[in-house]
TORDOMAR-808598 format. One line per 8 residues: number of its first residue (from 1); their letters; for each residue x, y, z of C-alpha. Coordinates in pm, whole numbers. Example, Ala and Ser with C-alpha at 12.3 -4.5 7.8 and 13.67 -1.06 7.14 Angstrom:
1> as> 1230,-450,780 ~ 1367,-106,714
END
This chain:
1> xxxxxxxx> -970,546,-1913 ~ -745,802,-1943 ~ -735,1139,-1729 ~ -806,1475,-1946 ~ -511,1583,-1773 ~ -320,1357,-1933 ~ -501,1394,-2263 ~ -441,1751,-2216
9> xxxxxxxx> -69,1766,-2166 ~ -19,1510,-2507 ~ -147,1742,-2719 ~ -3,2049,-2554 ~ 338,1878,-2592 ~ 233,1814,-2974 ~ 153,2172,-3037 ~ 459,2280,-2872
17> xxxxxxxx> 632,2070,-3126 ~ 414,2103,-3438 ~ 249,2454,-3333 ~ -68,2305,-3499 ~ -393,2318,-3240 ~ -533,2013,-3146 ~ -892,1914,-2946 ~ -999,1568,-2842
25> xxxxxxxx> -1366,1518,-2820 ~ -1609,1185,-2639 ~ -1846,1044,-2828 ~ -2094,1328,-2713 ~ -1861,1635,-2857 ~ -1788,1754,-2569 ~ -1451,1874,-2533 ~ -1199,1652,-2321
33> xxxxxxxx> -859,1862,-2363 ~ -814,2145,-2663 ~ -476,2375,-2720 ~ -753,2636,-2820 ~ -894,2882,-2506 ~ -1207,2851,-2676 ~ -1258,2516,-2869 ~ -1556,2534,-3125
41> xxxxxxxx> -1867,2351,-3089 ~ -1879,2054,-3334 ~ -2135,1821,-3106 ~ -2318,1830,-3509 ~ -2067,1731,-3703 ~ -1901,1528,-3436 ~ -2226,1335,-3431 ~ -2210,1266,-3853
49> xxxxxxxx> -1884,1137,-3866 ~ -1916,890,-3622 ~ -2195,733,-3847 ~ -1996,797,-4128 ~ -1751,515,-4225 ~ -1417,765,-4293 ~ -1155,698,-4031 ~ -1077,1078,-4124
57> xxxxxxxx> -1219,1376,-4304 ~ -1206,1750,-4353 ~ -1540,1948,-4151 ~ -1492,2366,-4123 ~ -1113,2423,-4151 ~ -998,2111,-3913 ~ -936,1764,-3973 ~ -1119,1492,-3783
65> xxxxxxxx> -987,1186,-3687 ~ -1143,876,-3532 ~ -904,709,-3204 ~ -952,351,-3154 ~ -889,116,-2875 ~ -906,-195,-3022 ~ -1190,-226,-3227 ~ -1388,36,-2971
73> xxxxxxxx> -1428,409,-3114 ~ -1280,591,-2792 ~ -1224,968,-2905 ~ -1271,1199,-3237 ~ -936,1429,-3251 ~ -966,1768,-3456 ~ -628,1936,-3571 ~ -716,2288,-3698
81> xxxxxxxx> -600,2337,-4054 ~ -680,2109,-4406 ~ -354,2053,-4544 ~ -111,1801,-4609 ~ 105,1880,-4301 ~ -192,1921,-4025 ~ -328,1549,-4180 ~ 42,1377,-4140
89> xxxxxxxx> 61,1566,-3737 ~ -328,1489,-3693 ~ -223,1085,-3769 ~ 47,1121,-3523 ~ -106,1254,-3265 ~ -386,973,-3324 ~ -146,707,-3316 ~ 22,894,-2998
97> xxxxxxxx> -326,850,-2830 ~ -437,485,-2954 ~ -40,444,-2774 ~ -196,547,-2429 ~ -484,401,-2463 ~ -290,91,-2520 ~ -15,136,-2248 ~ -306,251,-1962
105> xxxxxxxx> -525,-83,-2067 ~ -250,-288,-2013 ~ -174,-76,-1708 ~ -510,-115,-1569 ~ -537,-507,-1617 ~ -197,-575,-1457 ~ -328,-349,-1131 ~ -666,-548,-1177
113> xxxxxxxx> -457,-858,-1175 ~ -212,-759,-845 ~ -546,-677,-630 ~ -724,-1031,-728 ~ -385,-1205,-658 ~ -306,-1002,-309 ~ -708,-1097,-208 ~ -685,-1446,-323
121> xxxxxxxx> -997,-1383,-540 ~ -853,-1621,-819 ~ -784,-1957,-883 ~ -413,-2147,-893 ~ -477,-2186,-1265 ~ -621,-1832,-1330 ~ -258,-1701,-1161 ~ -26,-1853,-1404
129> xxxxxxxx> -246,-1775,-1679 ~ -269,-1450,-1659 ~ 17,-1392,-1547 ~ 147,-1514,-1868 ~ -75,-1310,-2062 ~ 23,-967,-1892 ~ 430,-1066,-1941 ~ 454,-1090,-1535
137> xxxxxxxx> 726,-1275,-1423 ~ 592,-1591,-1194 ~ 915,-1737,-1046 ~ 1122,-1441,-855 ~ 1154,-1333,-542 ~ 939,-1101,-455 ~ 807,-918,-103 ~ 463,-710,-1
145> xxxxxxxx> 484,-397,203 ~ 183,-180,350 ~ 253,185,384 ~ -44,288,628 ~ -166,602,518 ~ -464,868,619 ~ -795,824,398 ~ -728,1177,257
153> xxxxxxxx> -420,1094,128 ~ -400,766,-3 ~ -417,896,-338 ~ -87,1128,-284 ~ 46,840,-120 ~ 15,621,-429 ~ 134,888,-651 ~ 447,941,-433
161> xxxxxxxx> 550,549,-410 ~ 513,550,-774 ~ 749,859,-833 ~ 965,718,-602 ~ 1058,390,-846 ~ 945,565,-1174 ~ 740,410,-1509 ~ 1016,98,-1593
169> xxxxxxxx> 973,-42,-1259 ~ 901,-376,-1194 ~ 732,-346,-875 ~ 358,-315,-865 ~ 222,-17,-662 ~ -179,-53,-586 ~ -416,-12,-330 ~ -693,-211,-181
177> xxxxxxxx> -905,7,54 ~ -899,381,127 ~ -615,424,390 ~ -316,156,246 ~ -85,174,-25 ~ 73,-189,-137 ~ 413,-210,-322 ~ 462,-584,-441
185> xxxxxxxx> 838,-537,-445 ~ 1054,-772,-705 ~ 1399,-812,-518 ~ 1708,-884,-715 ~ 1959,-1181,-622 ~ 2198,-1055,-366 ~ 1885,-806,-218 ~ 1714,-962,125
193> xxxxxxxx> 1545,-839,424 ~ 1865,-575,484 ~ 1794,-394,182 ~ 1366,-431,220 ~ 1421,-255,555 ~ 1620,14,341 ~ 1298,35,118 ~ 1113,102,386
201> xxxxxxxx> 1279,358,492 ~ 1292,525,152 ~ 900,447,140 ~ 786,628,447 ~ 1026,915,381 ~ 831,986,74 ~ 504,983,161 ~ 558,1112,505
209> xxxxxxxx> 435,1518,483 ~ 500,1766,802 ~ 582,1479,1071 ~ 303,1299,969 ~ 310,931,1138 ~ 341,692,857 ~ 373,312,874 ~ 510,52,694
217> xxxxxxxx> 476,-363,724 ~ 666,-555,509 ~ 590,-979,487 ~ 829,-1242,398 ~ 984,-1310,96 ~ 804,-1533,-135 ~ 979,-1724,-442 ~ 667,-1761,-660
225> xxxxxxxx> 404,-1564,-749 ~ 95,-1754,-627 ~ 228,-1683,-272 ~ 264,-1375,-289 ~ -122,-1339,-113 ~ 31,-1484,183 ~ 301,-1206,222 ~ 53,-980,164
233> xxxxxxxx> -154,-1138,499 ~ 181,-1190,669 ~ 239,-768,618 ~ -142,-729,702 ~ -99,-888,1021 ~ 268,-708,1121 ~ 77,-389,1064 ~ -192,-460,1346
241> xxxxxxxx> 29,-662,1598 ~ 257,-363,1542 ~ -5,-125,1630 ~ -78,-301,1918 ~ 273,-435,2109 ~ 512,-235,1914 ~ 341,121,1842 ~ 712,281,1922
249> xxxxxxxx> 812,114,1572 ~ 764,269,1237 ~ 851,-12,1049 ~ 762,-340,1158 ~ 822,-704,948 ~ 615,-1006,1014 ~ 943,-1182,1116 ~ 997,-994,1395
257> xxxxxxxx> 672,-997,1570 ~ 786,-1286,1809 ~ 499,-1391,2031 ~ 260,-1104,1956 ~ 203,-1287,1612 ~ 54,-1596,1808 ~ -134,-1390,2135 ~ -303,-1162,1832
265> xxxxxxxx> -529,-1503,1665 ~ -643,-1566,2013 ~ -1022,-1596,2080 ~ -1090,-1319,2324 ~ -1273,-1601,2544 ~ -942,-1761,2579 ~ -785,-1445,2677 ~ -1018,-1353,2967
273> xxxxxxxx> -1047,-1732,3071 ~ -645,-1742,3061 ~ -560,-1433,3285 ~ -844,-1499,3538 ~ -634,-1833,3598 ~ -313,-1592,3624 ~ -412,-1337,3804 ~ -704,-1464,4029
281> xxxxxxxx> -954,-1260,3911 ~ -749,-921,3931 ~ -596,-752,3598 ~ -269,-607,3568 ~ -432,-254,3544 ~ -472,-329,3898 ~ -137,-290,3972 ~ 49,60,4069
289> xxxxxxxx> 235,281,3805 ~ 559,198,4022 ~ 513,-169,4033 ~ 400,-145,3639 ~ 707,63,3590 ~ 977,-220,3767 ~ 794,-547,3623 ~ 893,-355,3255
297> xxxxxxxx> 1252,-238,3323 ~ 1337,-564,3481 ~ 1223,-747,3158 ~ 1403,-475,2985 ~ 1667,-598,3139 ~ 1656,-940,3077 ~ 1541,-981,3432 ~ 1885,-893,3571
305> xxxxxxxx> 1828,-731,3922 ~ 2175,-516,3974 ~ 2103,-344,3626 ~ 1707,-289,3680 ~ 1857,-118,3990 ~ 2048,85,3867 ~ 1870,210,3602 ~ 1576,276,3807
313> xxxxxxxx> 1792,475,4095 ~ 1690,236,4361 ~ 1890,33,4629 ~ 1894,-355,4498 ~ 1702,-455,4816 ~ 1414,-219,4761 ~ 1370,-378,4363 ~ 1398,-731,4569
321> xxxxxxxx> 1110,-621,4778 ~ 904,-470,4519 ~ 967,-830,4344 ~ 882,-1019,4657 ~ 554,-802,4723 ~ 481,-892,4355 ~ 541,-1225,4409 ~ 320,-1252,4712
329> xxxxxxxx> -1,-1079,4535 ~ 16,-1268,4207 ~ 175,-1558,4304 ~ 434,-1518,4019 ~ 843,-1461,4087 ~ 949,-1351,3745 ~ 1304,-1354,3852 ~ 1192,-1705,3783
337> xxxxxxxx> 1233,-1721,3402 ~ 959,-1971,3374 ~ 723,-1701,3565 ~ 850,-1421,3388 ~ 769,-1584,3071 ~ 399,-1663,3249 ~ 333,-1279,3317 ~ 493,-1149,2998
345> xxxxxxxx> 242,-1328,2826 ~ 24,-1223,3036 ~ 57,-870,3009 ~ 71,-939,2593 ~ -256,-1097,2633 ~ -410,-792,2858 ~ -269,-549,2615 ~ -436,-748,2272
353> xxxxxxxx> -769,-746,2474 ~ -756,-380,2531 ~ -658,-302,2191 ~ -952,-536,2043 ~ -1198,-370,2280 ~ -1112,-18,2076 ~ -1246,-263,1822 ~ -1575,-318,1924
361> x> -1660,85,1993
END
């Protein structure tokens, strides 16, 4: 459960204080970590020690100690020397390793609980029972972030975010797939969405390397632990919908998706039928670049003819001519609010369908 690097760092630190060589072995007598450059082979002695009822003994000038995880024998610790001082250091090192096992087991249990909570794998009664056993508060405000990273970098991204919040944080940082880092963030009483957007910026900066394109999505703030999975699903939707309709945003919140989140839930056959009815078998892709630029700029300027013509560097009458031409070809006058809404939705539906087609390949 504990990595060999953690074991090595631990006994290196103890040797730095006590100047006594230490070695950690597994149940087969294989060396997992050692402060000696060439540790001796104690395979036979370890097997005999495991079988004995003693918790410690001296063999060939080394103190042998058993390290338990609850009642399960996990490691054999060796301390070089046979004096009382070496025995005391060995006992201290054994206690340190036992404490590490307990801490890592609790962390693993919490991580496993959070993953199952996010994925809706727990019954309601199990959520509260396990949260109580793991000393996790059930009625505090939380929000879920998803940080999209490359497959090759998800572990590095996990470490970066964990370093950002530190070991004493009451937030949970995990991953349920090979691409995304998930943060279940606990909010203070005075924190809201503005502060969470700042947190998202900090996460993005912590993970990004060499101009890497990182996206962060967040769900809505929830007040009970049973609602955390909902915030996670919202963050997932925000990530997908943002990729379709808001690809210029690095940070996207579920609350800012607008009509995009409704379109995202439409079945493709219904979308195709809607486009056929609106454009009579045509597609907005058939419009030339000039027409599409005019339409998008007109929407950006809230249907303001004067401002749109100014930004396009064309005469007002030229813009009116283009809009009249569009009306003749589609039957929609986007200067009229109702027709503008229909046209805007149609453009978004087409964009959604094109995105879904890419997923099929």
